[in-house]
C-alpha positions as a printed NumPy array, in Angstrom:
array([[138.751,  78.133, 138.592],
       [139.277,  75.846, 136.236],
       [140.406,  72.19 , 136.429],
       [144.044,  72.845, 134.666],
       [144.893,  75.552, 137.371],
       [143.521,  73.038, 140.142],
       [145.807,  70.465, 139.058],
       [148.73 ,  72.788, 139.053],
       [148.305,  73.632, 142.857],
       [149.774,  71.188, 145.562],
       [147.57 ,  69.101, 148.014],
       [148.073,  71.561, 151.036],
       [146.746,  74.304, 148.697],
       [143.537,  72.419, 147.348],
       [142.85 ,  71.168, 151.26 ],
       [143.089,  74.974, 152.016],
       [140.916,  75.828, 149.203],
       [138.203,  73.369, 150.055],
       [138.091,  74.543, 153.744],
       [137.727,  78.084, 152.063],
       [134.906,  76.692, 150.007],
       [133.354,  75.122, 152.883],
       [132.994,  78.282, 154.764],
       [131.335,  79.668, 151.981],
       [128.973,  77.391, 151.537],
       [127.914,  77.855, 155.006],
       [127.672,  81.5  , 154.814],
       [125.58 ,  81.224, 151.567],
       [123.055,  78.739, 153.507],
       [122.818,  80.999, 156.322],
       [121.87 ,  83.737, 153.95 ],
       [119.492,  81.4  , 152.349],
       [118.091,  80.629, 155.454],
       [117.314,  84.565, 156.634],
       [116.111,  85.18 , 152.9  ],
       [119.078,  87.374, 152.352],
       [120.69 ,  85.306, 149.284],
       [120.616,  87.668, 146.342],
       [121.904,  84.978, 143.734],
       [120.716,  81.502, 144.292],
       [122.987,  80.135, 141.533],
       [125.928,  80.766, 143.697],
       [124.931,  77.6  , 145.939],
       [125.344,  75.643, 142.811],
       [128.477,  76.844, 141.728],
       [130.463,  76.743, 145.263],
       [128.95 ,  72.992, 145.338],
       [130.384,  72.085, 141.981],
       [133.689,  73.709, 142.736],
       [133.839,  71.829, 146.069],
       [133.264,  68.755, 143.869],
       [136.113,  69.65 , 141.514],
       [138.63 ,  70.   , 144.3  ],
       [137.673,  66.61 , 145.925],
       [138.128,  64.961, 142.562],
       [141.641,  66.371, 142.149],
       [142.502,  65.456, 145.715],
       [141.088,  61.942, 144.982],
       [143.147,  61.787, 141.557],
       [146.092,  62.782, 143.391],
       [145.783,  60.072, 145.898],
       [144.992,  57.265, 143.497],
       [148.232,  58.539, 141.475],
       [150.398,  57.999, 144.459],
       [149.725,  54.698, 145.038]])
């Protein structure tokens, strides 16, 4: 999901997406711990997606003030 698509979403949608990404990150961490993670690059992409969502949420918060 790119930045333009994220900026079109509401704050509630972004919060639910953030929760979903956090769960995915947890599942990937568990797979990594047990040696079942097939694509280690998934961890990096999920972390970056989380950062993107948090950045957009912060921008929304600042623009409201």
